[in-house]
DSSP file (Angstrom, degrees, kcal/mol; ACC not computed):
  #  RESIDUE AA STRUCTURE BP1 BP2  ACC     N-H-->O    O-->H-N    N-H-->O    O-->H-N    TCO  KAPPA ALPHA  PHI   PSI    X-CA   Y-CA   Z-CA
    1    1 A X    >         0   0    0      0, 0.0     3,-1.3     0, 0.0     2,-0.4   0.000 360.0 360.0 360.0 150.7    0.0    0.0    0.1
    2    2 A X  T 3   +     0   0    0     92,-0.3     3,-0.1     1,-0.2    66,-0.1  -0.639 360.0  23.8 -74.0 132.6    1.0    3.5   -0.5
    3    3 A X  T 3  S+     0   0    0     -2,-0.4     2,-0.6     1,-0.1    -1,-0.2   0.346 102.8  97.4  95.8  -2.2    2.3    5.1    2.6
    4    4 A X    <   +     0   0    0     -3,-1.3     2,-0.2     4,-0.1    -1,-0.1  -0.941  45.1 155.1-123.3 105.6    3.2    1.7    4.2
    5    5 A X     >  -     0   0    0     -2,-0.6     4,-3.3    -3,-0.1     5,-0.4  -0.532  60.6 -70.2-117.9-165.6    6.8    0.8    3.8
    6    6 A X  H  > S+     0   0    0      1,-0.2     4,-2.6     2,-0.2     5,-0.3   0.924 129.7  45.0 -57.7 -46.6    9.1   -1.6    5.9
    7    7 A X  H  > S+     0   0    0      1,-0.2     4,-2.6     2,-0.2    -1,-0.2   0.943 117.9  42.6 -69.7 -43.1    9.3    0.7    9.0
    8    8 A X  H  > S+     0   0    0      2,-0.2     4,-2.6     1,-0.2    -1,-0.2   0.934 117.3  45.9 -61.8 -42.9    5.6    1.5    9.1
    9    9 A X  H  X S+     0   0    0     -4,-3.3     4,-2.3     2,-0.2     5,-0.2   0.931 115.6  47.4 -65.8 -42.7    4.5   -2.0    8.4
   10   10 A X  H  X S+     0   0    0     -4,-2.6     4,-2.6    -5,-0.4    -2,-0.2   0.941 113.7  48.3 -61.3 -51.6    7.1   -3.4   11.0
   11   11 A X  H  X S+     0   0    0     -4,-2.6     4,-2.4    -5,-0.3    -2,-0.2   0.898 111.3  49.8 -55.9 -48.3    6.0   -0.9   13.5
   12   12 A X  H  X S+     0   0    0     -4,-2.6     4,-3.0     2,-0.2     5,-0.4   0.955 113.2  45.5 -50.3 -59.2    2.2   -1.7   12.9
   13   13 A X  H  X S+     0   0    0     -4,-2.3     4,-2.7     1,-0.2    -2,-0.2   0.894 112.0  51.2 -62.2 -43.9    2.7   -5.3   13.3
   14   14 A X  H  < S+     0   0    0     -4,-2.6    -1,-0.2    -5,-0.2    -2,-0.2   0.899 117.7  39.1 -65.3 -37.4    4.9   -4.9   16.4
   15   15 A X  H  < S+     0   0    0     -4,-2.4    -2,-0.2    -5,-0.2    -1,-0.2   0.786 128.7  28.7 -82.4 -28.3    2.3   -2.7   18.1
   16   16 A X  H  < S-     0   0    0     -4,-3.0    -3,-0.2     1,-0.2    -2,-0.2   0.606  87.7-162.8-106.4 -15.8   -0.9   -4.4   17.0
   17   17 A X     <  +     0   0    0     -4,-2.7     2,-0.4    -5,-0.4    -1,-0.2  -0.406  61.9   8.0  66.2-144.9    0.2   -8.0   16.6
   18   18 A X    >   -     0   0    0      1,-0.2     3,-1.2    -4,-0.1     4,-0.1  -0.593  62.3-158.7 -83.7 123.5   -1.9  -10.3   14.7
   19   19 A X  G >  S+     0   0    0     -2,-0.4     3,-1.8     1,-0.3    -1,-0.2   0.678  82.3  80.9 -76.6 -16.9   -4.8   -8.3   13.0
   20   20 A X  G 3  S+     0   0    0      1,-0.3    -1,-0.3   114,-0.1    -2,-0.1   0.662  75.9  71.2 -66.1 -12.5   -6.9  -11.4   12.7
   21   21 A X  G <  S+     0   0    0     -3,-1.2     2,-0.5     2,-0.0    -1,-0.3   0.666  82.6  82.4 -79.0  -8.4   -7.9  -11.0   16.3
   22   22 A X    <   -     0   0    0     -3,-1.8     3,-0.0     1,-0.2     4,-0.0  -0.827  67.6-159.6 -89.3 124.9  -10.1   -8.0   15.4
   23   23 A X  S    S+     0   0    0     -2,-0.5     2,-0.3     1,-0.1    -1,-0.2   0.873  74.1  21.2 -70.6 -37.8  -13.4   -9.2   14.0
   24   24 A X  S  > S-     0   0    0      1,-0.1     4,-1.4     0, 0.0     5,-0.1  -0.879  77.0-118.4-128.9 159.7  -14.2   -6.1   12.2
   25   25 A X  H  > S+     0   0    0     -2,-0.3     4,-2.1     1,-0.2     5,-0.2   0.821 112.9  62.6 -66.9 -25.7  -12.2   -3.2   10.9
   26   26 A X  H  > S+     0   0    0      2,-0.2     4,-2.4     1,-0.2    -1,-0.2   0.909 100.5  52.3 -64.4 -37.8  -14.2   -0.9   13.3
   27   27 A X  H  > S+     0   0    0      1,-0.2     4,-2.2     2,-0.2    -1,-0.2   0.911 109.8  48.0 -61.4 -40.8  -12.9   -2.7   16.3
   28   28 A X  H  X S+     0   0    0     -4,-1.4     4,-1.8     2,-0.2    -1,-0.2   0.866 110.0  52.0 -65.5 -39.6   -9.3   -2.2   15.0
   29   29 A X  H  X>S+     0   0    0     -4,-2.1     5,-2.2     2,-0.2     4,-1.2   0.909 112.4  48.2 -67.6 -44.0  -10.0    1.6   14.4
   30   30 A X  H  <5S+     0   0    0     -4,-2.4    -2,-0.2     2,-0.2    -1,-0.2   0.891 108.8  52.4 -66.5 -40.6  -11.3    1.8   18.1
   31   31 A X  H  <5S+     0   0    0     -4,-2.2    24,-1.4     1,-0.2    -1,-0.2   0.875 111.6  45.5 -64.4 -37.6   -8.3   -0.1   19.4
   32   32 A X  H  <5S-     0   0    0     -4,-1.8    -1,-0.2    -5,-0.2    -2,-0.2   0.706 115.6-118.0 -84.0 -16.0   -5.9    2.4   17.6
   33   33 A X  T  <5S+     0   0    0     -4,-1.2    19,-1.8    -5,-0.2    -3,-0.2   0.811  74.9 126.8  90.1  28.6   -8.1    5.3   18.9
   34   34 A X      < +     0   0    0     -5,-2.2     2,-0.3    17,-0.1    -4,-0.2   0.207  40.2  99.9-107.9  16.8   -9.1    6.7   15.6
   35   35 A X  S    S-     0   0    0     -6,-0.4    16,-2.0    -5,-0.2    17,-0.2  -0.704  79.7-103.5 -93.2 152.5  -12.9    6.8   16.1
   36   36 A X  E     -A   50   0A   0     -2,-0.3    14,-0.3    14,-0.2    13,-0.2  -0.481  36.1-118.1 -69.7 141.7  -14.7   10.0   17.0
   37   37 A X  E     -     0   0A   0     12,-3.5    11,-3.4    -2,-0.1     2,-0.4  -0.389  28.2-146.4 -71.0 160.7  -15.8   10.4   20.7
   38   38 A X  E     -A   47   0A   0      9,-0.3     2,-0.5    -2,-0.1     9,-0.2  -0.985  20.0-169.6-130.6 139.4  -19.4   10.8   21.5
   39   39 A X  E     +A   46   0A   0      7,-3.3     7,-1.9    -2,-0.4     2,-0.4  -0.940  24.4 173.5-129.1 112.4  -21.4   12.6   24.1
   40   40 A X  E     +A   45   0A   0     -2,-0.5     2,-0.3     5,-0.2     5,-0.2  -0.925  13.1 169.2-126.1 136.6  -25.0   11.4   24.0
   41   41 A X  E >   -A   44   0A   0      3,-1.9     3,-2.1    -2,-0.4     2,-0.2  -0.881  64.9 -47.2-146.0 116.5  -27.9   12.3   26.3
   42   42 A X  T 3  S-     0   0    0     -2,-0.3    -1,-0.0     1,-0.3     0, 0.0  -0.446 126.1 -13.9  60.8-127.5  -31.5   11.4   25.4
   43   43 A X  T 3  S+     0   0    0     -2,-0.2     2,-0.3    -3,-0.1    -1,-0.3   0.640 118.2  94.9 -81.4 -16.2  -32.2   12.4   21.8
   44   44 A X  E <   +A   41   0A   0     -3,-2.1    -3,-1.9     2,-0.0     2,-0.4  -0.581  49.1 179.2 -85.6 138.7  -29.0   14.6   21.5
   45   45 A X  E     -A   40   0A   0     -2,-0.3     2,-0.5    -5,-0.2    -5,-0.2  -0.992   2.1-176.4-137.6 126.0  -25.8   13.0   20.0
   46   46 A X  E     -A   39   0A   0     -7,-1.9    -7,-3.3    -2,-0.4     2,-0.4  -0.972  13.5-150.5-129.5 125.2  -22.7   15.0   19.7
   47   47 A X  E     -A   38   0A   0     -2,-0.5    -9,-0.3    -9,-0.2     2,-0.1  -0.698  20.2-176.1 -93.1 140.0  -19.6   13.6   18.1
   48   48 A X  E     -     0   0A   0    -11,-3.4     3,-0.1    -2,-0.4    -1,-0.1  -0.165  36.4 -52.4-111.1-156.3  -16.2   15.0   19.3
   49   49 A X  E    S-     0   0A   0    -13,-0.2   -12,-3.5     1,-0.2    -1,-0.3  -0.149  79.8 -59.1 -76.1 179.4  -12.6   14.6   18.4
   50   50 A X  E     -A   36   0A   0    -14,-0.3   -14,-0.2     1,-0.1    -1,-0.2  -0.309  45.8-126.5 -66.1 148.6  -10.8   11.1   18.1
   51   51 A X        -     0   0    0    -16,-2.0   -17,-0.1    -3,-0.1    -1,-0.1   0.774  23.2-156.5 -77.7 -25.7  -10.8    9.2   21.3
   52   52 A X        +     0   0    0    -19,-1.8     2,-0.1   -17,-0.2   -19,-0.1   0.746  39.2 151.1  61.9  17.4   -6.9    8.7   21.4
   53   53 A X        -     0   0    0    -23,-0.2     2,-0.3     2,-0.1    -1,-0.2  -0.474  48.6  -4.6 -82.5 157.3   -7.4    5.6   23.5
   54   54 A X  S    S+     0   0    0     -2,-0.1     2,-1.0    -3,-0.1   -22,-0.2  -0.436 115.3  32.0  74.4-119.2   -5.0    2.7   23.5
   55   55 A X     >  +     0   0    0    -24,-1.4     4,-1.4    -2,-0.3     5,-0.1  -0.572  48.6 170.1 -97.5 106.4   -2.0    2.6   21.1
   56   56 A X  H  > S+     0   0    0     -2,-1.0     4,-2.9     2,-0.2    -1,-0.2   0.850  76.9  59.9 -72.9 -31.6   -0.6    5.9   20.3
   57   57 A X  H  > S+     0   0    0      1,-0.2     4,-1.5     2,-0.2    -1,-0.2   0.894 107.6  44.2 -63.8 -43.7    2.4    4.5   18.5
   58   58 A X  H  > S+     0   0    0      2,-0.2     4,-2.0     1,-0.2    -1,-0.2   0.821 112.8  52.4 -72.6 -28.3    0.4    2.7   16.0
   59   59 A X  H  X S+     0   0    0     -4,-1.4     4,-2.4     1,-0.2    -2,-0.2   0.919 109.0  51.1 -68.4 -41.5   -1.9    5.8   15.5
   60   60 A X  H  X S+     0   0    0     -4,-2.9     4,-1.8     1,-0.2    -2,-0.2   0.876 109.6  49.8 -65.3 -34.9    1.2    8.0   14.9
   61   61 A X  H  X S+     0   0    0     -4,-1.5     4,-2.6     2,-0.2    -1,-0.2   0.888 109.6  49.5 -66.7 -42.2    2.5    5.6   12.3
   62   62 A X  H  X S+     0   0    0     -4,-2.0     4,-2.2     1,-0.2    -2,-0.2   0.926 110.5  51.9 -64.4 -40.5   -0.9    5.4   10.4
   63   63 A X  H  X S+     0   0    0     -4,-2.4     4,-0.7     2,-0.2    -2,-0.2   0.889 108.7  51.2 -64.0 -35.8   -1.0    9.3   10.4
   64   64 A X  H >< S+     0   0    0     -4,-1.8     3,-1.3     1,-0.2     4,-0.3   0.976 112.9  45.6 -60.0 -53.9    2.6    9.4    9.0
   65   65 A X  H >< S+     0   0    0     -4,-2.6     3,-1.3     1,-0.3    -2,-0.2   0.795 103.7  63.5 -61.1 -29.9    1.6    7.0    6.3
   66   66 A X  H >< S+     0   0    0     -4,-2.2     3,-1.2     1,-0.3    -1,-0.3   0.634  86.3  73.3 -70.2 -17.0   -1.6    8.9    5.5
   67   67 A X  G X< S+     0   0    0     -3,-1.3     3,-1.0    -4,-0.7    -1,-0.3   0.708  83.8  68.6 -66.4 -22.6    0.3   12.0    4.5
   68   68 A X  G X  S+     0   0    0     -3,-1.3     3,-0.6    -4,-0.3    -1,-0.2   0.467  82.5  72.6 -77.6  -2.5    1.2   10.3    1.3
   69   69 A X  G <  S+     0   0    0     -3,-1.2    -1,-0.2     1,-0.2    36,-0.2   0.290  71.5  86.0 -94.6   8.2   -2.3   10.3   -0.1
   70   70 A X  G <  S+     0   0    0     -3,-1.0    -1,-0.2    35,-0.1     2,-0.2   0.629  81.5  75.9 -83.5  -9.6   -2.2   14.1   -0.8
   71   71 A X  S <  S-     0   0    0     -3,-0.6    35,-0.1     1,-0.1     3,-0.1  -0.544  99.7 -88.2 -87.0 161.9   -0.6   13.2   -4.1
   72   72 A X        -     0   0    0     -2,-0.2    -1,-0.1     1,-0.1     2,-0.1  -0.384  53.9 -90.0 -67.9 153.0   -2.6   11.8   -7.1
   73   73 A X        +     0   0    0     26,-0.1     2,-0.3    25,-0.1    -1,-0.1  -0.396  65.9 136.0 -61.2 130.7   -3.0    8.0   -7.4
   74   74 A X        -     0   0    0     -2,-0.1     2,-0.6    -3,-0.1    -3,-0.0  -0.956  51.8-118.9-165.2 168.4   -0.3    6.2   -9.2
   75   75 A X        -     0   0    0     -2,-0.3     2,-0.1     4,-0.0    -2,-0.0  -0.932  34.1-155.3-115.3 109.9    2.0    3.1   -9.1
   76   76 A X     >  -     0   0    0     -2,-0.6     4,-2.5     1,-0.1     5,-0.2  -0.301  28.7-107.6 -81.4 168.5    5.5    4.2   -9.0
   77   77 A X  H  > S+     0   0    0      1,-0.2     4,-2.3     2,-0.2     5,-0.2   0.944 122.1  52.2 -63.8 -41.5    8.5    2.0  -10.2
   78   78 A X  H  > S+     0   0    0      1,-0.2     4,-2.3     2,-0.2    -1,-0.2   0.886 110.3  47.0 -62.2 -38.3    9.5    1.4   -6.6
   79   79 A X  H  > S+     0   0    0      2,-0.2     4,-1.2     1,-0.2    -1,-0.2   0.889 109.0  56.0 -73.4 -31.4    5.9    0.3   -5.6
   80   80 A X  H >X S+     0   0    0     -4,-2.5     3,-0.6     2,-0.2     4,-0.5   0.939 108.4  47.3 -56.7 -49.0    5.9   -2.0   -8.8
   81   81 A X  H >< S+     0   0    0     -4,-2.3     3,-1.3     1,-0.2    -2,-0.2   0.933 111.4  50.9 -64.2 -43.4    9.1   -3.6   -7.4
   82   82 A X  H 3< S+     0   0    0     -4,-2.3    -1,-0.2     1,-0.2    -2,-0.2   0.716 108.6  53.7 -65.3 -18.5    7.6   -4.0   -3.9
   83   83 A X  H X< S+     0   0    0     -4,-1.2     3,-1.6    -3,-0.6     2,-0.4   0.412  78.9 120.5 -95.6  -1.0    4.5   -5.6   -5.5
   84   84 A X  T << S+     0   0    0     -3,-1.3     3,-0.1    -4,-0.5    -3,-0.0  -0.479  80.3  12.9 -65.9 124.1    6.3   -8.2   -7.3
   85   85 A X  T 3  S+     0   0    0     -2,-0.4    -1,-0.3     1,-0.3     2,-0.2   0.509  94.5 127.4  89.7   0.8    5.3  -11.7   -6.3
   86   86 A X    <   -     0   0    0     -3,-1.6    -1,-0.3     1,-0.1    -3,-0.0  -0.601  69.7 -98.2 -86.8 152.8    2.2  -10.6   -4.4
   87   87 A X     >  -     0   0    0     -2,-0.2     4,-1.8     1,-0.1     3,-0.2  -0.340  31.2-119.0 -66.9 156.6   -1.1  -12.2   -5.2
   88   88 A X  H  > S+     0   0    0      1,-0.2     4,-2.6     2,-0.2     5,-0.2   0.878 110.3  64.5 -69.2 -35.0   -3.3  -10.1   -7.6
   89   89 A X  H  > S+     0   0    0      1,-0.2     4,-2.1     2,-0.2    -1,-0.2   0.914 104.4  45.8 -54.0 -45.0   -6.1   -9.8   -5.0
   90   90 A X  H  > S+     0   0    0      1,-0.2     4,-2.4     2,-0.2    -1,-0.2   0.940 112.8  48.6 -68.0 -44.9   -3.7   -7.8   -2.7
   91   91 A X  H  X S+     0   0    0     -4,-1.8     4,-1.8     1,-0.2    -1,-0.2   0.883 111.7  50.0 -58.4 -37.0   -2.5   -5.6   -5.4
   92   92 A X  H  X S+     0   0    0     -4,-2.6     4,-2.2     2,-0.2    -1,-0.2   0.844 111.2  49.2 -73.2 -33.9   -6.0   -4.9   -6.5
   93   93 A X  H  X S+     0   0    0     -4,-2.1     4,-1.4    -5,-0.2    -2,-0.2   0.848 111.7  49.4 -68.0 -37.7   -7.0   -4.1   -3.0
   94   94 A X  H  X S+     0   0    0     -4,-2.4     4,-1.7     2,-0.2   -92,-0.3   0.856 111.0  48.1 -68.3 -35.4   -4.1   -1.8   -2.5
   95   95 A X  H  X S+     0   0    0     -4,-1.8     4,-2.3    -5,-0.2    -2,-0.2   0.875 109.9  53.4 -78.0 -36.1   -4.8    0.0   -5.7
   96   96 A X  H  X S+     0   0    0     -4,-2.2     4,-1.8     1,-0.2    -1,-0.2   0.808 112.2  46.7 -58.9 -32.6   -8.5    0.4   -4.7
   97   97 A X  H  X S+     0   0    0     -4,-1.4     4,-2.7     2,-0.2     5,-0.3   0.884 108.3  52.4 -76.5 -33.9   -7.4    1.9   -1.5
   98   98 A X  H  X S+     0   0    0     -4,-1.7     4,-2.4     2,-0.2     5,-0.3   0.924 112.9  46.9 -71.9 -40.8   -4.9    4.3   -3.1
   99   99 A X  H  X S+     0   0    0     -4,-2.3     4,-2.1     1,-0.2     5,-0.2   0.968 116.6  42.4 -66.0 -47.8   -7.8    5.6   -5.4
  100  100 A X  H  X S+     0   0    0     -4,-1.8     4,-2.0     2,-0.2    -2,-0.2   0.853 115.4  48.6 -65.2 -37.9  -10.3    6.0   -2.7
  101  101 A X  H  X S+     0   0    0     -4,-2.7     4,-2.5     2,-0.2     5,-0.2   0.933 112.7  47.0 -71.5 -48.1   -8.0    7.5   -0.2
  102  102 A X  H  X S+     0   0    0     -4,-2.4     4,-2.5    -5,-0.3     5,-0.2   0.935 114.8  47.4 -56.1 -44.1   -6.5   10.1   -2.7
  103  103 A X  H  X S+     0   0    0     -4,-2.1     4,-2.1    -5,-0.3    -1,-0.2   0.934 112.7  47.2 -66.2 -43.8   -9.8   11.0   -3.9
  104  104 A X  H  X S+     0   0    0     -4,-2.0     4,-2.1     1,-0.2    -1,-0.2   0.796 109.2  55.2 -71.6 -26.7  -11.2   11.4   -0.4
  105  105 A X  H  X S+     0   0    0     -4,-2.5     4,-2.3   -36,-0.2    -1,-0.2   0.937 111.5  43.4 -70.1 -42.8   -8.2   13.4    0.7
  106  106 A X  H  X S+     0   0    0     -4,-2.5     4,-1.9    -5,-0.2    -2,-0.2   0.903 112.7  53.2 -69.5 -34.1   -8.8   15.9   -2.1
  107  107 A X  H  X S+     0   0    0     -4,-2.1     4,-1.1    -5,-0.2    -1,-0.2   0.915 110.4  45.8 -59.5 -49.7  -12.5   16.0   -1.5
  108  108 A X  H  <>S+     0   0    0     -4,-2.1     5,-1.9     1,-0.2     4,-0.3   0.900 112.6  51.0 -62.3 -42.8  -12.1   16.8    2.2
  109  109 A X  H ><5S+     0   0    0     -4,-2.3     3,-0.9     1,-0.2    -1,-0.2   0.893 108.4  51.2 -58.7 -38.8   -9.6   19.5    1.5
  110  110 A X  H 3<5S+     0   0    0     -4,-1.9    -1,-0.2     1,-0.3    -2,-0.2   0.776 102.6  61.0 -70.1 -26.1  -11.8   21.1   -1.1
  111  111 A X  T 3<5S-     0   0    0     -4,-1.1    -1,-0.3    -3,-0.2    -2,-0.2   0.529 121.2-108.9 -82.8  -6.5  -14.6   21.2    1.5
  112  112 A X  T < 5 +     0   0    0     -3,-0.9    -3,-0.2    -4,-0.3    -2,-0.1   0.728  63.0 156.8  90.4  21.3  -12.4   23.4    3.8
  113  113 A X      < -     0   0    0     -5,-1.9    -1,-0.2     1,-0.1     2,-0.1  -0.491  50.2-100.1 -68.9 146.0  -11.6   20.7    6.5
  114  114 A X    >>  -     0   0    0      1,-0.1     4,-1.9    -2,-0.1     3,-0.5  -0.452  28.7-116.6 -63.0 145.3   -8.4   21.3    8.5
  115  115 A X  H 3> S+     0   0    0      1,-0.2     4,-2.7     2,-0.2     5,-0.2   0.839 113.0  54.4 -49.0 -40.8   -5.5   19.4    7.4
  116  116 A X  H 3> S+     0   0    0      1,-0.2     4,-2.5     2,-0.2    -1,-0.2   0.903 108.4  49.3 -59.6 -46.3   -5.2   17.5   10.6
  117  117 A X  H <> S+     0   0    0     -3,-0.5     4,-2.1     2,-0.2    -1,-0.2   0.864 111.2  49.5 -66.7 -37.1   -8.7   16.3   10.4
  118  118 A X  H  X S+     0   0    0     -4,-1.9     4,-2.8     2,-0.2     5,-0.3   0.949 111.7  47.6 -67.0 -51.4   -8.3   15.1    6.8
  119  119 A X  H  X S+     0   0    0     -4,-2.7     4,-2.7     1,-0.2    -2,-0.2   0.931 111.4  51.0 -62.1 -43.5   -5.1   13.2    7.6
  120  120 A X  H  X S+     0   0    0     -4,-2.5     4,-2.4     2,-0.2    -1,-0.2   0.939 111.0  51.2 -53.1 -51.1   -6.9   11.6   10.7
  121  121 A X  H  X S+     0   0    0     -4,-2.1     4,-2.0     2,-0.2     5,-0.2   0.941 111.4  45.5 -49.8 -57.1   -9.7   10.6    8.4
  122  122 A X  H  X S+     0   0    0     -4,-2.8     4,-2.8     1,-0.2    -1,-0.2   0.912 110.2  54.1 -55.8 -46.1   -7.4    9.0    5.9
  123  123 A X  H  X S+     0   0    0     -4,-2.7     4,-2.1    -5,-0.3    -1,-0.2   0.908 106.6  53.0 -55.4 -45.5   -5.5    7.2    8.6
  124  124 A X  H  X S+     0   0    0     -4,-2.4     4,-1.0     1,-0.2    -1,-0.2   0.897 113.3  41.7 -57.4 -47.4   -8.8    5.7    9.9
  125  125 A X  H  X S+     0   0    0     -4,-2.0     4,-1.9     1,-0.2    -1,-0.2   0.838 108.8  61.9 -66.5 -36.1   -9.7    4.4    6.5
  126  126 A X  H  X S+     0   0    0     -4,-2.8     4,-2.3     1,-0.2    -2,-0.2   0.886 101.7  50.0 -61.9 -41.1   -6.2    3.3    5.8
  127  127 A X  H  X S+     0   0    0     -4,-2.1     4,-2.1     2,-0.2    -1,-0.2   0.820 105.8  57.0 -74.0 -21.5   -6.2    0.9    8.8
  128  128 A X  H  X S+     0   0    0     -4,-1.0     4,-2.2    -5,-0.2    -2,-0.2   0.945 110.2  45.3 -66.0 -41.3   -9.5   -0.6    7.5
  129  129 A X  H  X S+     0   0    0     -4,-1.9     4,-2.9     2,-0.2     5,-0.3   0.906 111.9  52.4 -68.1 -39.8   -7.8   -1.4    4.1
  130  130 A X  H  X S+     0   0    0     -4,-2.3     4,-2.0     1,-0.2    -1,-0.2   0.909 110.1  47.8 -58.7 -43.4   -4.7   -2.8    6.0
  131  131 A X  H  X S+     0   0    0     -4,-2.1     4,-1.0     2,-0.2    -1,-0.2   0.931 111.3  51.1 -63.9 -44.8   -7.0   -5.0    8.0
  132  132 A X  H >X S+     0   0    0     -4,-2.2     3,-1.0     1,-0.2     4,-0.7   0.941 112.3  45.9 -59.8 -50.4   -8.8   -6.2    4.7
  133  133 A X  H >X S+     0   0    0     -4,-2.9     4,-0.7     1,-0.3     3,-0.6   0.818 106.1  59.2 -65.4 -29.0   -5.5   -7.0    3.1
  134  134 A X  H 3< S+     0   0    0     -4,-2.0    -1,-0.3    -5,-0.3     3,-0.2   0.760  96.5  62.1 -74.2 -16.6   -4.3   -8.8    6.2
  135  135 A X  H << S+     0   0    0     -4,-1.0    -1,-0.2    -3,-1.0    -2,-0.2   0.775 103.1  52.6 -77.8 -21.4   -7.3  -11.2    5.9
  136  136 A X  H << S+     0   0    0     -4,-0.7     2,-0.4    -3,-0.6    -1,-0.2   0.723  91.4  91.6 -78.6 -22.1   -5.8  -12.3    2.4
  137  137 A X     <  -     0   0    0     -4,-0.7     2,-0.7    -3,-0.2     0, 0.0  -0.651  64.3-151.9 -87.2 123.4   -2.4  -13.1    3.7
  138  138 A X        -     0   0    0     -2,-0.4     2,-0.3    13,-0.0    -3,-0.1  -0.861  15.8-152.6 -95.7 112.3   -1.5  -16.6    4.9
  139  139 A X        -     0   0    0     -2,-0.7    13,-0.6     1,-0.1     2,-0.2  -0.605  19.7-112.5 -85.1 146.6    1.1  -16.4    7.6
  140  140 A X  E     -B  151   0B   0     -2,-0.3    11,-0.3    11,-0.2     2,-0.3  -0.555  28.0-140.3 -74.4 143.4    3.5  -19.5    8.0
  141  141 A X  E     -B  150   0B   0      9,-3.2     9,-3.7    -2,-0.2     2,-0.6  -0.674  12.9-124.2 -97.3 146.6    3.1  -21.4   11.2
  142  142 A X  E     -B  149   0B   0     -2,-0.3     2,-0.6     7,-0.2     7,-0.2  -0.870  20.4-132.5-101.5 126.2    6.1  -22.7   13.2
  143  143 A X     >  -     0   0    0      5,-2.3     4,-3.2    -2,-0.6     5,-0.4  -0.689   9.5-145.6 -74.4 123.3    6.0  -26.4   13.9
  144  144 A X  T  4 S+     0   0    0     -2,-0.6    -1,-0.1     1,-0.2    -2,-0.0   0.784  93.1  48.9 -61.3 -30.6    6.8  -26.9   17.5
  145  145 A X  T  4 S+     0   0    0      1,-0.1    -1,-0.2     3,-0.1    -2,-0.0   0.965 126.8  22.5 -74.7 -50.7    8.7  -30.2   16.9
  146  146 A X  T  4 S-     0   0    0      2,-0.2    -2,-0.2     0, 0.0    -1,-0.1   0.639  92.0-136.4 -89.9 -19.1   10.9  -29.2   14.1
  147  147 A X     <  +     0   0    0     -4,-3.2     2,-0.4     1,-0.2    -3,-0.1   0.713  59.7 132.0  66.8  23.5   10.9  -25.4   14.7
  148  148 A X        -     0   0    0     -5,-0.4    -5,-2.3     1,-0.0    -1,-0.2  -0.857  62.5-107.0-106.2 145.0   10.5  -24.8   11.0
  149  149 A X  E     +B  142   0B   0     -2,-0.4     2,-0.4    -7,-0.2    -7,-0.2  -0.469  37.8 179.8 -68.4 129.0    8.1  -22.5    9.3
  150  150 A X  E     -B  141   0B   0     -9,-3.7    -9,-3.2    -2,-0.2     2,-0.5  -1.000  25.6-132.8-135.4 133.7    5.1  -24.1    7.4
  151  151 A X  E     -B  140   0B   0     -2,-0.4   -11,-0.2   -11,-0.3   -12,-0.0  -0.751  34.4-115.0 -78.8 126.5    2.4  -22.5    5.5
  152  152 A X              0   0    0    -13,-0.6    -1,-0.1    -2,-0.5   -14,-0.0  -0.311 360.0 360.0 -66.0 147.6   -0.9  -24.0    6.5
  153  153 A X              0   0    0     -3,-0.0    -1,-0.1     0, 0.0    -2,-0.0   0.472 360.0 360.0 -86.2 360.0   -2.7  -25.9    3.7
């Protein structure tokens, strides 16, 4: 994905662990603290800023990666090299994410939203796409007897 290179990917996996433990992307967004806070009473409902609960390091990494979506969508030569050998489904999801997030960034900026609000919204959707892509990846399991990695059948 655009905005996710080795350091951000490693940092996210280190901070969040196995993304498969989250049933839905909304639960992951809540865990990272990228959902709006809510103040409700009776029929009144007011949404506030993000909750900033839980993992601040992962949230900061996502915000850093979200800055790359201010540019128009394209697949650079470097990204082509990174995508070599990946399944077509993952590449398609990453391209779909890039198109949506670049378009959303431009649309929110044109509406006059503050840059920090736009970046936070992009980071929130970005973690949802990362969650979706993580569902496609089959991780190797370590056999306890031989201590060798094996991909489950």
